[in-house]
N, C-alpha and C positions, 0 to 999 in steps of 0.2 A: 072514492077507491083509491085512485092514482093520484091524491094530495096528500100522502102521508108526513112530508118533510116539515113541514111547518111556512115555506118560503112566503107565503102573506099572510104571514102572523108578525103582530110585532114584536121586535127580538127581547125585550123587557121580559123579566122573570116573571110578572106578574102573568104578563100575558100570555107565556108559555106554560104555568101552570092551569091557567082558564083551558086553555086548546088541550094539553094535555095531560095532563092531570099532577100530581107529584109522583119522582120517582120514587116507586116502592120500597121496601127495605129488601135489598139485595140478599141472597145467601150467601153468606162467607166462606173462605177456604175453610175446611179443616182439617189441619195435621196437611199430608201431603196430597189430600183429593180436592180439586178446587171447588166451589160454589157450583150448586144445580143452575145455576143460569147456563153453565155452559153445553147441557142438555139441549134445553130450549133451543139455542143456537144451531144445536147440532140439528133438530127435529125442522127448525126455519130453513136449513139448508144457506143459511146466510155464505156467501160469497166476499171476498175483499173487493171494494170497489176502486181501491186507489191506481189499477193496472193490470195485475195478476189475476186475481179473479181467483184467491188461494183462498180454500174452506178456512172459514174462521175460525168454530170451533175446536181444528187442529192445531192452532197456533197461539189456542188458549190452554189448553192442554201443554204443548211442549212446553211452554212456558214452565207452567207448574212440576211439569217431569226434572227440568232441567234444574230448578230448585229444589225438589227434591232429593237429587242426587248429592247435592252438596251436604258440608258437615251440617248439622241443626247449630252450632255456633259462628259460624260463619256472615261475618257480614255480605260478602258476595252474594250469598242464601236469596235476597228479601228482593222482590221483582222492581222493575219498574215498566211505568205504561206511558208510550211516547203520542200521543194523537199526532198524524202526519195530516196539516193544511198548509205543506207548502206550495202545491202547485207548480211542480217545475214547467208543464208543458205548457207555453206561452199560448195557446189554442185552446186553450182549456179555462173553463171562469165555474166550474161546477162549486168546489171547494170555497172559494170566496164567496160565491152568493151564499152558501149553507152558513160560513161565520159568520156573515154580517147582518145575513137576515132570521136565523135559527141556532144562534151560538149555544143557545141552553140542551140543544138536543143531541150536541155536538157535544157537551164537554156531562152532561147524563153517561153518554156512553163510556165516558173516559171512567169516572165514578163507578159505574156499575161493573167496568171491567176490573179497574182495581183492588174492589171486593171479593169478586170472582176469583181472583188469582193469589191473593193476599199481596201485594204491591204497597209500597211502602213509599215511593215517590211518583209522582204525575206531573208531565206535562201535556202542555198544547204547544208545538212547533209550528211558527209561519214565518215566511222569509222579511228578512229585515225591510220595512218600508211599505212591510202589505197595506192597504186598505182594510186587514179584519183586524188590524192589534185592536186600535181603537176598542171596538166594538166587544170585543173578549176581554178588555181591563174592564169596561163597564160591567160585561156579564159576571167576570172573576170576582170583583168588587160587591154585586150584589150577593152571589153564592157564600163569599165569606161571612156576608152580614148575617143570611140566614141560616148559617153551621149547618149548609146540609150536605158537604161533601164527605167521606171518611178518611181522606186524604186530600193537602192540598192539592189544588194543581194548580202549576206554573206556568208562563210563556214564557218560550226561548226563542229567540230571532237569529237563526242562523241564515249566512248571505245567502240571498237570490238567484242561487247559480244551478243548474238542471242537474249536477249528480249529487250536490246538496240535500236531496228531497229523496236518495235514495236510503232505504230505511236502515239501512247499518252504516251510512254515513250518517242519521240523525242520532242513532243512541251513538255513535264516536262523537258525535258534535256534544252532546248533553253529558256524555262522561271526561273527556275529553279536550274538549274544545277544537276539534278540526273536524271540520264538512267533509274527509272524504271517506270512499265507500271499503267497505275490510272484507275480508277475503283468507281464507275460506269458511271458519263461522261464520253462521250465524245469529242476527241478534238475541232470540231466544237460548241459544249456546254459549256466547260470550257478549252483552252487548253495553251498556253504560256500566261503566268504570269496572268492566269485566262483569255485570248480573244480568241474571235472565231479562231479557226488554221485551215487551211486548209493545211493536209498532203495527198501527192502524192508522188507514186513512180515514178522514176526517168523514165522508158519508158513511161508510162503514160504522164507525160509530153511534154516528146518527142513528140508523138499523139498531144496532144493539140496544141504545137507550127506547127504542119502538119495543122491541122485542122485551126485554125486562118487565114493561106495564102489559101487554097486550099477547104475548107469549108466540112459541114458535108456529104454531099450527097456525096462527090469526096472519103470521108475516106470511107464510107460505100459499096463503088462498089465493094470490093472484101472481103471475109473471111464467117465466119460462120453465119447466120443470126441475131442466138441471142447473139451474141457477133462480130463482124465483124472488117473490117480491117487486122490488120497483129500482129504477135508478136515475140519477141525472145526468143528462146527454146536453152537451154543449154543439150546439147548431152554429154554422157559421158558414160564412161563402157566399155564394148567389143564392142567397135567399132573401125576402123583403125582411124579413124581423128573426133577426139573430137573434140568439141567446140561450139560455138553461131553461130545460123544459124537465121534469118530472112526468116518465109516463114506467106501466111496468115493463120487467123484462120481454123481451119476444114478441114486441111491438114491431108492424113492421116498419122498414126506413120511409117508405112513403106517407107513412101514417104521421111519422114524429116530422119527418120538413113539411109537412102538412101544418101543425103545431105553430109554427113558424111562419107561413106563406107561401110554403111549395115554393119550388122550385122557380127561381126569375130566370127564366127563360131554359134552352138544350143544357146539360149538365154533363162533360163528358168523364169526370170519374168523382173520385171522395178518395179525400183523404182521413182512415179511421184510425183511432186510437190515440192520435197525435204525433207530435214529432220521433219517438219512439214504436210508432206503432206502422201502419202501412196502408198502399195506394189502392183503389183499387178501380177499373174500368166502369165506368155509367152501367152500360148493358142492362141486364137484370137484378143488380142488385139494390132497388128501391122496394124489391118484394123480398129482399132477407129480411127476416126477424133479429131482432136488436138483442142478442144474449150470447154468449164466449164461444160457445160450440157454431151458432148457425152461420155467426159473419165470418169466423174460420171459414166454415165451408164455402163458404162465398166469395172469399180471399182476402178477406179484410185481417181487422184485428184489432178490439175490441177496447182493450186497453183503459186508456184513462175517459172510455166512452166521449172520445169525441167524433164528430161527424160534419165534416166540413167538404162542401159542395164545390165543385172548382166548374165555372161556367165556358163557354166555347170563346168568348174573347179573353181569356186568361192563358198564359204559356205554361203548362204544368212545369216543363222542365228550368223554367227561368224562375219559379218559385222554389222548387227543388233546389237548385243553388242558393237561393238565399237561406234557404232551412239548415243544408248542409254547410254550409263556412259558418253559421251560428253553433251548430252542434259540435263541429270541431274546435271552437274558442272553449265549449265548456265543458271540456276535457280537464279530471283532476291530476291529469299529467303523471301516472303511477305506471303507464307500463306501455308498449313500444307502439301497439295496433292504434290507441287515444293520441301520444305523442306524435308520432310519424305518420302515422296509414291514414288517421280521421283528415288532417288538412291535405294529404294528398289526392283522398277521393272527392274533397272539396275541390280542390284546383282542378281534375279532374271534369267536375259535373259542371264547374264553371264555364271551362273550355264546350264542353258541349251546347249549355246553354245559350252562348254566344255564337255557335255554330262555327267554332275555329279548330276545333276537333276531327279526325280523319277516320278510319278504320280502323288502324292501329291503334290509336289514343283510346278507342272505345273498348277494343278487347284490353287493355290494360287498365282501365275503370272495372272491369268485370274481373280479371285476377286478382285486382286489390282488394273487392271486395270479399273474395273468397279467403284470400289470407290472413284478413283480420278477425273473420269472422270463426267466433269459439276462441280465440286466444287473447282476451281483455283479461285486464285484472278486474273488471267489473263487466257488468251486462250492456255499460255505451256504445263502446263500438260495432255491437252486436246488433243494436236497436237501430245505428246510423244507418251500417250496412244492409238493413232491411227496408229504411226506407228509401234509399236510392235504389237498389236492385227490385222490389214492387215497382217502382214509380216506371224504370224500364220497360216493367213485363207488363204496366198497366195501358202505357202509352208508345205501343211502338211505332204507330204513325208518325207521332210527333218526332222520334227519335231518328226515323230515317227521314225526314224533312231537315231535323236538325245539322245530319251528317252531310247531309247535299246542300248546305249553307240557306237552307231555307226553315219558314217559322211559318207556322199555319198562323196566327194574329199578326204578322207583320203590318204594319199602315193602320190596325186600329187600336194600337197600343194603349191604355190608360181610362180604354173604354167601360172598365169593367174592375172598381175599387171596391167592392162586396169582395173579389174573389181572391183582392193581396190578402194573404198568409200575415200574423200580426209576429214577426221576427224581431227581436231588441236587436240593436247593433255587437255584431259579432264580437269578441273577445281571445287575447292570448289566454292557455290556459294555464289552471293552478294557481294566480293571481293572490285571490280572497277566498281560499279557505279555512285559514287561519285563526282562531278568535283573536290572537295577538294585533291583525292585522285592520281590528277597527281601532276605533276610540271610544 
C-alpha cells in the first residue's frame, strides 16, 4: 500500500513492465478538450509534489485552455511538457532517487501528460552533472527502441542553480536558453518559446503514470483526504539512517522518523520543506501529520517534502547562516530584493551566528526581512526571508544567547556531524544561468 513508486524495482524497461505492466493507450486530446485522463487526475485529487502542491488537473486544463485560445494555424498553439527533475533543494534527494531507480515511471507520466494535452514536444530536465543523467539516457534509449512514446522525450540539462529549477525558468531555458524566472506570465500562458507549457515535478509525473494505469479512485485510497496518495520524504539530520522514504500523506512525523531509525537523541527543531521552506521548534511537531494543510497548521512548510532534524548538539543559527549565505548567492540577479537585500540579510544572520550582533543590528535584520518580502521578481527572496524569519521564531532562546555573546553548543562543536545541513559553496548571483556560459 505504501510502496507504489518502484524504488526497489530494477530500473530497466523490462523490470518496469513486470512490476507495473505496460502503460495503456491514454485517451488523446480532442480539439479543444483534454483527454479523459484529466478527469481521473481530478478524481485522484493529485497535487504537485514539487513544492507548491497545486492541483495537477488544474494545470493540465490550463495548458489546454491556453492552447485552445490561440489561432488554429499558430505554431505557438502546440503545447510543451517539461518534467522537472532539477531538485534545486540541496537537502532533498527524492527526485534523484526516483529518476535513478524508477525512471520509466516518470517517463510514463510525461508520455501520458503529452497525449492528454496534445503536446508535440516533451522534455525531462535534470541539472548539469546530475547522477540521474546516465540512467535517464539508458531509459530513453530503451523506450526509443520499443517505440512506446507518442512524443519523443529529450533530456535537457540547465545549470545546477537554485532558481533554475523554478518552473518558468525551466520553460525559459527550453525555449530561449536562459534559466531565469519569468514573470508575470506563467508557463501555461507563455512558456517555452511562448507556447503553452506544462511543467510538472518528477514525482508528480510518476504518480500520473500510476493513475493512467489504475485510476483516480485507486490513487486516493491512501493518504490524507485533502492531498491523497503517497509521497516521498527526504529525511536527514539527527537520525541514524537518513534517506528517502515513501509514506502515505498524512503519516505522523514520528512515524516517518521511525522509518529512519528514530531521532538520534534530543531534537530541538526541524527544517521542513527545504531551504525555501521553514523551521519549527520540536515541541509537539512529531505528532503532526505530513500533508500540506497539517504541516502548515503546525507551523511548517511541506514544500519539497524535506524533514531535517536538528539535534541538541547543533547550533541552528550557525546552520541558518550557512544556508542563507548560499541562498543569497543563488539569485538570478534580476531585482533589488535579490541583488542587494539577500546579501545584506545573509551578513546580518552571519553576525548573529558569530555572536557579534547587538539588539540594534537584530532589529535591522527583522526590518530587512519585512522589506524584501513580496517585492521580488520571483519567489526566491520570499522563500529566503521565510527561512530566516521562521528560524528566529523557532529558536528564540538561541537567539537571546547569541545576542548575549553566548551559544548553547559552545565547547561541544563538531560532535553531531549528522546534524549539518548539506550546503554547497556560496556563489555570486547570476553568473551561469545562460546557455552561452557553457561549452
